[in-house]
C-alpha positions in Angstrom: -96.1 58.8 -62.5 -97.8 55.8 -64.0 -96.9 53.5 -61.2 -97.7 56.2 -58.5 -101.4 56.4 -59.9 -101.6 52.6 -60.2 -100.5 52.0 -56.3 -102.8 54.9 -55.6 -105.6 53.4 -56.8 -104.7 49.9 -55.5 -104.7 52.0 -52.4 -108.1 53.0 -52.8 -109.8 50.0 -54.0 -108.3 48.3 -50.5 -109.9 50.9 -48.6 -113.1 50.6 -50.3 -112.8 46.7 -49.7 -112.1 47.2 -45.4 -115.1 49.8 -45.7 -117.2 47.5 -47.3 -116.4 44.9 -45.0 -116.7 46.9 -41.5 -120.1 48.0 -43.0 -121.0 44.4 -43.5 -119.9 43.9 -39.7 -122.2 47.0 -38.3 -125.6 45.4 -40.7 -124.9 42.2 -38.9 -124.7 43.2 -35.7 -128.2 45.5 -36.1 -129.5 42.4 -37.2 -128.7 40.3 -34.8 -130.3 43.1 -32.2 -133.1 42.7 -33.8 -133.6 38.5 -34.2 -134.2 36.8 -37.0 -136.5 38.2 -39.9 -139.8 36.8 -40.0 -141.1 37.8 -43.1 -139.3 37.0 -46.2 -139.4 35.7 -49.8 -139.6 31.9 -50.0 -136.3 30.0 -51.5 -136.6 29.0 -54.7 -136.0 25.4 -53.9 -139.2 25.3 -52.0 -141.1 27.6 -54.2 -140.7 25.7 -57.5 -142.4 23.1 -56.0 -146.3 25.2 -55.5 -145.0 28.7 -56.8 -149.1 29.6 -56.1 -148.8 28.4 -52.4 -147.0 31.8 -51.8 -147.9 34.0 -54.3 -151.4 36.4 -53.3 -153.9 36.5 -55.9 -155.9 39.2 -55.1 -154.1 42.0 -52.8 -150.3 42.7 -51.8 -149.9 43.5 -47.9 -146.1 45.0 -47.0 -143.5 45.6 -49.4 -142.6 42.4 -50.7 -145.1 42.2 -53.6 -146.2 46.1 -53.9 -144.8 46.1 -57.4 -146.6 43.0 -58.8 -148.4 44.3 -61.5 -151.2 41.4 -60.8 -152.4 43.2 -57.9 -152.2 46.8 -58.5 -156.1 47.0 -59.0 -157.0 46.7 -55.7 -154.2 49.2 -54.1 -156.9 51.5 -54.6 -159.5 49.8 -52.9 -157.7 49.4 -50.1 -158.1 53.6 -49.5 -162.2 52.5 -49.1 -160.9 50.1 -46.0 -159.0 53.0 -44.5 -161.9 55.7 -44.6 -163.9 53.3 -43.3 -162.2 52.3 -40.2 -161.6 56.1 -39.5 -164.9 57.0 -39.7 -166.2 54.2 -37.1 -163.1 55.2 -35.3 -164.6 58.3 -33.9 -165.6 61.6 -34.9 -162.0 63.0 -35.9 -160.7 61.0 -38.5 -157.5 63.1 -39.2 -156.4 62.7 -35.3 -156.8 59.0 -35.7 -154.7 59.0 -38.6 -152.0 61.3 -37.5 -151.9 59.0 -34.4 -151.6 56.1 -36.2 -148.9 57.5 -38.3 -146.8 58.7 -35.4 -147.1 55.1 -33.7 -145.6 53.5 -36.9 -142.8 56.2 -37.4 -141.6 55.8 -33.7 -140.8 51.7 -34.7 -139.8 52.3 -38.1 -136.4 50.5 -37.7 -138.4 47.8 -36.0 -141.0 46.9 -38.6 -137.3 47.1 -41.2 -135.8 44.5 -39.3 -138.9 42.6 -39.7 -138.1 42.0 -43.2 -135.5 39.6 -44.9 -135.2 41.6 -48.1 -133.6 45.1 -48.7 -135.8 47.7 -48.8 -136.8 50.0 -52.0 -139.0 51.9 -50.1 -138.2 55.3 -48.0 -139.4 55.6 -44.5 -142.3 57.6 -45.3 -143.4 55.4 -47.8 -142.9 52.3 -45.7 -145.0 53.9 -42.9 -147.3 54.9 -45.0 -147.6 51.4 -46.8 -148.2 50.0 -42.9 -150.8 52.2 -42.5 -152.9 51.8 -45.0 -152.1 47.8 -45.0 -153.1 47.6 -41.2 -156.2 49.3 -41.6 -157.4 47.2 -44.4 -157.0 44.0 -42.8 -158.6 45.1 -39.5 -161.7 46.7 -41.2 -161.6 43.4 -43.7 -161.9 41.4 -40.8 -164.4 43.8 -39.1 -166.4 43.7 -42.0 -166.0 39.6 -42.3 -167.7 39.2 -39.1 -170.4 41.6 -39.3 -173.8 41.3 -41.2 -175.1 45.0 -41.4 -174.9 46.4 -44.7 -173.3 45.4 -48.5 -169.7 43.5 -48.1 -167.5 46.3 -50.0 -165.6 43.1 -52.2 -167.1 40.7 -54.3 -168.1 37.5 -52.4 -166.1 35.8 -55.1 -162.8 37.2 -54.1 -163.6 37.2 -50.8 -161.9 34.0 -49.8 -158.9 34.7 -51.7 -158.1 38.1 -50.3 -158.5 35.7 -46.5 -155.8 33.3 -48.2 -153.5 36.2 -49.2 -153.3 37.2 -45.4 -151.8 33.9 -44.4 -149.0 34.0 -47.1 -145.3 34.5 -45.2 -144.5 37.0 -48.0 -147.5 38.7 -47.5 -147.5 40.3 -44.2 -147.1 42.9 -41.4 -145.4 42.9 -38.1 -147.8 42.1 -35.7 -147.1 45.1 -33.2 -148.5 47.6 -36.3 -151.6 45.4 -36.3 -152.0 46.2 -32.5 -151.2 49.7 -32.4 -153.4 50.7 -35.7 -156.2 48.1 -33.6 -155.9 50.4 -30.1 -156.2 53.7 -32.3 -158.9 52.2 -34.4 -161.1 49.3 -33.5 -160.5 49.7 -29.9 -162.5 53.2 -29.9 -165.9 51.7 -30.8 -165.2 48.1 -29.5 -163.5 48.7 -26.5 -163.9 45.4 -24.5 -162.3 43.4 -27.2 -158.9 42.3 -28.3 -156.8 41.8 -31.4 -156.6 38.0 -31.0 -160.4 38.0 -30.3 -161.0 40.5 -33.6 -159.1 38.4 -35.9 -159.7 34.8 -34.7 -162.3 34.7 -37.5 -159.8 33.7 -39.9 -159.5 30.7 -38.2 -162.1 28.9 -39.8 -160.8 29.4 -43.2 -157.1 28.4 -42.2 -158.1 25.8 -39.8 -157.9 22.3 -41.1 -158.4 20.2 -38.1 -161.5 21.6 -37.6 -163.2 21.8 -34.0 -159.8 20.5 -32.7 -158.1 23.5 -32.7 -156.7 24.7 -29.4 -158.2 28.2 -29.3 -156.9 28.5 -25.2 -153.3 29.2 -26.6 -154.7 32.8 -26.8 -154.1 35.0 -24.6 -155.2 39.1 -24.4 -151.2 39.9 -23.8 -149.7 37.2 -26.2 -147.9 38.9 -29.3 -146.6 37.4 -32.3 -144.6 37.9 -35.4 -147.6 37.9 -37.9 -150.8 36.4 -38.8 -149.5 33.5 -40.0 -147.5 33.6 -36.8 -150.7 34.1 -35.0 -152.0 30.9 -36.6 -149.2 29.1 -35.8 -149.8 29.3 -32.0 -153.3 27.6 -32.8 -151.4 24.2 -33.6 -149.0 24.2 -30.6 -149.8 22.1 -27.8 -151.5 24.1 -24.6 -149.1 22.2 -22.3 -145.7 20.7 -22.6 -145.3 17.7 -24.8 -142.0 15.4 -25.1 -138.9 16.8 -26.7 -138.6 15.7 -30.1 -136.6 13.4 -31.6 -133.7 14.1 -34.4 -133.6 10.6 -35.6 -135.3 10.1 -38.4 -138.2 7.8 -38.3 -138.8 4.6 -40.2 -141.5 4.5 -42.4 -144.8 2.9 -41.9 -147.1 3.0 -45.1 -151.1 3.0 -43.8 -152.7 -0.5 -45.9 -149.2 -2.6 -44.5 -150.0 -1.5 -40.9 -153.9 -2.2 -41.8 -152.7 -5.3 -43.2 -150.6 -6.1 -40.0 -154.1 -5.5 -37.8 -153.4 -1.8 -36.8 -156.9 0.3 -36.2 -156.9 4.1 -37.4 -159.7 6.0 -35.6 -160.1 10.0 -35.0 -157.9 11.8 -32.4 -159.5 14.9 -30.4 -156.5 16.2 -27.9 -157.8 19.2 -25.7 -154.1 19.9 -25.5 -152.7 19.8 -29.2 -154.4 20.2 -32.2 -152.1 17.4 -33.8 -151.6 14.8 -31.3 -151.3 11.3 -32.5 -151.5 8.4 -30.0 -151.0 4.6 -30.2 -153.5 2.9 -28.4 -152.0 -0.6 -27.7 -154.6 -3.6 -26.3 -154.7 -3.9 -22.4 -154.5 -7.6 -22.8 -151.5 -8.5 -24.8 -151.8 -12.4 -23.6 -154.9 -12.9 -25.8 -154.3 -14.2 -29.4 -153.2 -11.7 -31.9 -156.4 -10.9 -33.6 -158.5 -10.0 -30.9 -155.8 -7.6 -29.4 -155.0 -4.6 -32.3 -153.8 -1.5 -31.8 -155.5 1.6 -32.8 -153.4 4.5 -33.8 -155.4 8.1 -33.5 -154.8 10.8 -35.6 -156.3 14.4 -35.6 -159.1 14.7 -38.5 -157.5 16.8 -41.3 -159.8 18.4 -44.4 -157.6 18.3 -47.5 -159.2 20.9 -49.7 -157.4 23.6 -52.5 -157.0 25.6 -49.5 -154.8 23.1 -47.4 -151.7 23.1 -49.1 -151.0 27.1 -48.9 -151.6 26.9 -45.4 -149.7 23.6 -44.4 -146.8 24.9 -47.1 -146.6 28.6 -45.3 -146.4 27.1 -41.7 -143.6 24.7 -42.8 -141.8 27.7 -44.3 -142.1 29.8 -41.2 -141.0 27.1 -38.6 -138.2 26.2 -41.0 -137.0 29.8 -40.7 -137.7 30.8 -37.7 -137.3 29.9 -33.9 -140.7 28.1 -33.3 -140.6 24.5 -32.6 -141.2 22.4 -36.3 -144.6 20.8 -35.0 -146.3 21.0 -38.7 -143.1 20.2 -40.3 -143.5 17.2 -38.1 -147.4 16.4 -38.6 -146.8 16.5 -42.2 -143.9 14.1 -42.5 -146.0 11.7 -40.6 -148.6 12.0 -42.8 -146.0 11.6 -45.9 -145.0 8.4 -44.2 -148.3 6.9 -44.0 -149.4 7.6 -47.2 -147.6 6.0 -50.6 -151.2 5.2 -52.8 -154.7 6.0 -53.3 -155.5 3.0 -51.5 -153.7 4.7 -48.2 -155.9 8.1 -48.9 -159.0 5.7 -49.4 -158.2 3.9 -45.7 -157.9 6.8 -43.8 -160.8 8.6 -45.3 -163.0 5.7 -44.7 -161.5 5.1 -40.8 -162.6 9.0 -40.4 -158.9 10.5 -40.2 -158.9 12.3 -43.2 -162.2 14.4 -45.1 -160.9 14.6 -48.7 -162.6 17.4 -50.4 -160.1 17.0 -53.5 -161.4 15.5 -56.8 -159.5 12.4 -56.3 -157.5 10.1 -53.6 -154.5 10.4 -56.0 -154.4 14.3 -56.1 -154.4 14.1 -52.1 -151.4 11.3 -52.5 -149.5 14.1 -54.5 -150.2 17.0 -51.9 -148.7 15.0 -49.2 -146.2 13.9 -50.4 -145.1 17.5 -52.4 -145.4 19.3 -49.2 -142.2 18.4 -47.5 -139.9 17.9 -50.4 -136.5 19.8 -49.9 -137.9 20.3 -46.0 -135.4 19.8 -43.3 -137.0 17.3 -40.6 -135.3 18.7 -37.3 -137.7 17.7 -34.8 -140.0 14.4 -35.0 -142.9 14.8 -32.3 -144.1 11.4 -33.0 -141.1 9.2 -32.5 -142.9 7.6 -29.6 -145.4 6.3 -31.6 -143.3 5.2 -34.2 -141.4 3.5 -32.2 -144.3 1.3 -30.7 -145.6 1.3 -34.1 -142.4 -0.6 -35.4 -141.9 -2.9 -32.9 -145.4 -4.2 -33.0 -145.2 -4.5 -36.7 -142.1 -6.2 -36.5 -143.6 -8.9 -34.1 -144.2 -12.5 -35.6 -148.1 -12.4 -36.0 -148.8 -8.9 -37.1 -145.7 -9.5 -39.6 -146.9 -12.6 -40.8 -150.5 -11.5 -41.2 -149.2 -8.6 -43.2 -147.3 -10.8 -45.6 -150.4 -13.4 -45.9 -152.9 -10.2 -46.6 -149.8 -9.1 -49.5 -149.6 -11.9 -51.0 -153.5 -13.6 -51.1 -155.7 -10.7 -50.7 -153.9 -7.5 -52.4 -156.5 -7.9 -55.1 -159.3 -9.7 -56.1 -157.5 -11.7 -58.8 -155.1 -13.1 -56.0 -158.2 -13.8 -53.7 -160.0 -16.0 -56.6 -156.9 -18.1 -57.5 -156.5 -18.3 -53.6 -160.1 -19.4 -53.5 -160.1 -21.3 -56.6 -156.9 -23.5 -54.9 -159.0 -24.5 -52.4 -161.7 -25.3 -53.4 -159.6 -27.6 -56.0 -157.9 -29.2 -52.8 -161.1 -30.0 -51.0 -161.9 -31.7 -54.5 -158.6 -33.3 -54.7 -159.1 -34.6 -51.1 -162.5 -36.0 -52.0 -162.1 -37.8 -55.1 -159.2 -39.8 -52.9 -161.5 -40.5 -50.4 -164.1 -42.0 -52.8 -161.4 -43.7 -54.9 -159.7 -45.4 -52.3 -163.3 -46.5 -50.8 -164.0 -47.8 -54.6 -160.9 -49.8 -54.4 -161.6 -51.2 -51.0 -164.9 -51.9 -50.0 -164.3 -53.5 -46.8 -162.8 -50.4 -45.6 -165.6 -48.5 -43.1 -165.1 -44.5 -42.6 -166.3 -44.5 -38.9 -168.1 -40.8 -38.4 
């Protein structure tokens, strides 16, 4: 009897295991049908380098940080934005709200598929969350762009809210924003579009200033979320050469500078992060007349730059979009090794450093790409040309001389003292010979 019970128990356990694995297959099939999840918690190996770059400070958007105690205070304020937007949308707020809830309810399975984390909320809670958060985002942006009337939140925390909206863990699907936008904002701003409505955020996220390619926006364009919308700005308008999978050789700014490479800002109407190496037209002239120029996008480094770059890189690493931002930051990481490198690029107009020191800029650039895979390098042609130029005789020799004799004031003083001593020795030798042989006439 005991043996039969054991066999029966083992059989039940086997059946449960088989059913569990079959359920996993079914879940995997559903995930495959919906594609990759675009909203997720950042892996710890990346998060540990800079937790503050991924954690929202003021507001939770979506389900991933809804339980964070530090963000609960603002949850009540979201309803203020909700009702303000409903009042702006028309004379029947209840009907508008019903329409919003109905739209999200119909797509709730698509909403859940956008999140990589398992849901602890039921469908009703998730629908309510999507509607409140979408209305909050749309109304906050509307108020941010309007000058009439007081802003309903302290301007001390408004920038933090804007920063919270770009975090990969703090997103809602773009199609939810679009559905709610059509039922609300479009009712009192019929000539606008969702992309035009949220473009005001770009001036807060765009670290490349006026070099942003805004022609990437189209009225019918869709994105994964607001972070995906921002990533679209950093994509080239037209096709560029395919990225190389070969890891590029490191070239440090000061070494290139000693070899004669100039650095200048670059403004490319096709791509915000374009780099271009301009080689001399007349290579037959001596090296010191024919120096190449590496044109680079002018980037602003401040306290908000790191979260923007890190979240864009994580988005690239975990989705099917090209690794443009990863490629750019890795290129900067190869160019920058010391504060002197940053100082040179600042002087050249390539970097606007708003951080407290050049050393802090070095630490930021060097840390952003740690534990990040460089799958495509979109500057391989420029790096190959730099490598050929740097390894040619005259630039290499010049770099060696500058590194040896002009790397510090003491080396320059020693070189100057050596030259003076040599000249004095030659003069003394001449006068000694002349004194010993008075009949020698030195012709001029």
